[in-house]
N, C-alpha and C positions, 0 to 999 in steps of 0.2 A: 607656328612656333609654339613650343610647349608653354604651359602656364606655370606659375610658381608651384601650384598644387601638383601638377604633373611631375615636375623636377623633384620636389621634396618627397613625394610619395614613391617615386622610382628609387630614390636614394634610400629612403626609409625601409624599403623592402629588404635591403641588405643589412639593416641595423634595427632589429627588433629586440635583441637581448640588451637589457639595461647595462650590463657590464661592458658591452661593446660601445654603447653610447657614451658611457663614462670615460672609456679610454680615448674616445674621439674628442671629448671635451679638453683633453690634455694634448693628444697627438696632433690634431689638426692645427691648433694655434701654434704649436712648435714648428710644424712644417711651414706654415705661412711666414712665421718670423724668420726661419732659416732661409727661405726663398727671398724674402725682402732684403735680408742682410746680404746674401750673395749677389743679388741684382743691384745693390745700392752703390757699389764701388765704381763701376764705369759710368761716366756721365759726359754729356756735351752741354755747352753753353748756348742757349738760344734766347736772345733779347735779355741778357743778364740774368737768366734763370737757368740753373743747373738741372738738366733733365737726365734722370737715370732710367735704366730699364725697369727698375722697381716702380718708379712713378708712372711710367707708361703702362705697364701691366696692371697696376692697381687702378688706374684711370679706366681702362677697358673693362676690368672686372666690376668696378663701381657702377659704370653705365649699364652693364648687363643686369646687375642686382636692382638698380633703380627702375629699369624697364619691367622687371618681374613684379616688384612690390615697392612702392615709394617709401613706406615707413621702414621696412627691413633694409631697403637700399640705402637710406640715409644712415641707419645704424652701421651697416657694412662699410659705407664710405668713411665714416668717422673712425671705425676700427682699422680699416686699411690705411688711413692717414696716420694713425698712431703706429702701425706696423712699419710704414715707410720711414717715419721719424726714428723709430727704434733701430731699424736696419741701417739707416744713414749714420746714426750715432756709433754703432758697432763698426761700421766701415771706416771710421776715422782712426781706428786702432791700427797697429802694425799689421802687415799682411798675414803673418802667422796667426795672430789673435783673431783677425777678421774671418779667415778661412776656418779656423777651428770652431769658432762660435757658430758661423753659418752652417757648416757641414754638420757640426755636432747637433744643433737643434733639428736639422732636417732628418738626420739618421735616428735620433732618439724619438722624434715624432712618429716616424714610420714603425719603429719598434712597438710603440704604443698601439698604432693602428693594427699591426699584425697580431698582437696579443688579443686585441678586441675581436678580431675576426676568427681567431682560434676559439674564443668563447662562443661566438655566433655560429661557427661551423659553416660559414659561407665565405666565398672570396670577396675582395673589395669591389665596390660598385663600379669603379672605373675600368675594371677588367672587361665588363660587358658594354659599358658606355663611357667613353673618354670624358664626357661632360661631368662625370662624377668628380673629377678633379676640381672643377670650378664650383660644383654644387656643395662639396664637402664643407667649406667654410660657412656657407649660407645655412646649411643643415645644422651645424653646431650653434650658430647664433639663434636660429629659429628654435632649436630645442631649449636653449636657455630662456628665450622669451616665453615659450610654452610653459616651462617650469615655473616661471614667475606669474603665470596667469594671463599673459598677453596673447593676442592673435588667436582667440578661441575658435573663431569660425574657420580659420585656415587649419588649425590643429584638428578640428573635428572633420573637416573635409579630407584630410590626409588619412586619419584613422578610419574613416568610413570606407575607404578603398580596401582596407584589410579585413573589414567585417564582411564584405561582400564575397570574399574568397572562401 
């Protein structure tokens, strides 16, 4: 299985232009919130706990992120928890408002993504590797952590892969 460095470096290869990274800082969170919102509405009760597809998808994603890196995984788990809460809150609105918000965030997020890839001059990472869809949110969080001076060794390991080329 690939390491966090492998995943993030592979994703970063499609995201070298700062304008593209900035559009992803907006676009990917909107896409995640849109998905969480759309997946929040259907739920089943298990042992007095309402489980929605949003919770289940986020749980699988959180476990994957935790496997790759504990510190970033914990941060991702907290952020996914907030996204699930946000999506659940929106899902309590009427059907039209719920769908408009969920689809709207999803579409606007993708518009930002494609604008960024226009600047980059490259197709999105998921076109060549479907895992890019799962790595995108982690990439955004890692980029913010790097900007704040955290995870320097990981950041250097990723950047070293591009200096070798």
